[in-house]
C-alpha positions as CSV (number, residue, x, y, z in Angstrom):
1,M,0.0,0.0,0.0
2,F,2.8,2.5,0.9
3,R,4.7,1.6,-2.3
4,E,1.6,2.3,-4.4
5,A,1.1,5.6,-2.6
6,L,4.7,6.6,-3.2
7,T,4.5,5.7,-6.9
8,A,1.2,7.6,-7.3
9,E,2.8,10.7,-5.8
10,G,5.9,10.4,-8.1
11,I,8.2,9.4,-5.2
12,A,10.8,6.7,-6.0
13,A,9.5,3.6,-4.3
14,D,12.8,1.8,-4.6
15,R,14.0,3.8,-1.5
16,L,11.3,2.2,0.6
17,T,12.7,0.7,3.8
18,I,10.9,-1.6,6.2
19,R,12.2,-1.5,9.7
20,V,11.4,-4.0,12.4
21,V,11.0,-2.3,15.8
22,A,11.6,-5.2,18.3
23,S,11.8,-3.6,21.7
24,E,10.6,-0.8,23.8
25,D,14.1,0.6,23.7
26,D,14.0,0.6,19.9
27,A,10.6,2.3,20.0
28,T,11.9,5.1,22.3
29,A,15.1,5.6,20.3
30,L,13.1,5.9,17.1
31,A,10.2,7.9,18.5
32,F,8.1,5.1,17.3
33,H,4.4,5.3,18.3
34,G,3.1,2.0,16.9
35,S,2.8,-0.2,13.9
36,P,2.3,0.4,11.1
37,T,4.1,3.8,11.1
38,F,4.6,5.6,7.8
39,T,7.5,8.0,7.5
40,A,8.8,10.2,4.7
41,G,11.3,13.1,4.7
42,G,12.4,12.1,8.2
43,G,9.0,12.5,9.8
44,D,6.0,10.5,10.8
45,L,3.2,11.1,8.2
46,F,0.6,10.6,11.0
47,P,2.3,11.9,14.2
48,A,0.8,10.9,17.5
49,P,1.0,12.9,20.7
50,S,1.5,9.6,22.7
51,T,4.6,8.3,24.3
52,P,6.7,6.1,22.0
53,A,5.8,2.5,22.5
54,L,5.9,-0.9,21.0
55,S,2.2,-1.1,20.1
56,C,-0.4,-1.3,17.3
57,L,-1.8,1.8,15.7
58,V,-5.3,2.4,14.4
59,Y,-6.2,5.0,11.8
60,L,-9.5,6.9,11.6
61,T,-11.0,6.4,8.1
62,S,-14.4,7.2,6.6
63,H,-15.4,3.6,7.4
64,G,-14.3,3.9,11.1
65,L,-11.1,2.7,12.7
66,S,-8.7,0.6,10.6
67,G,-5.3,-0.9,10.9
68,L,-4.2,1.2,7.9
69,P,-4.8,4.7,6.9
70,A,-7.1,5.3,3.9
71,P,-5.1,5.4,0.6
72,A,-6.2,9.0,0.0
73,A,-5.0,10.1,3.4
74,L,-1.7,8.4,2.9
75,R,-1.3,10.2,-0.5
76,A,-2.3,13.5,1.0
77,A,0.2,13.1,3.8
78,L,3.0,12.3,1.3
79,A,2.0,15.3,-0.9
80,A,2.3,17.6,2.2
81,T,6.0,16.5,2.8
């Protein structure tokens, strides 16, 4: 999904990196607020005010809460970077 959004926004998807965050220490060091997290340009595309943690994220979509952001929201966040 992220690869498709990158391509749709004209961003080279070959630079996509998937990082495994395996511990609370990793989460703190990376300012990681949960999975899945989408970052671009050095920043979280959907920043959270919560404390970094090894946890799951939910995203608000037009159909309610989801484990992924809506594709249009992801593209809009990419376009704003």
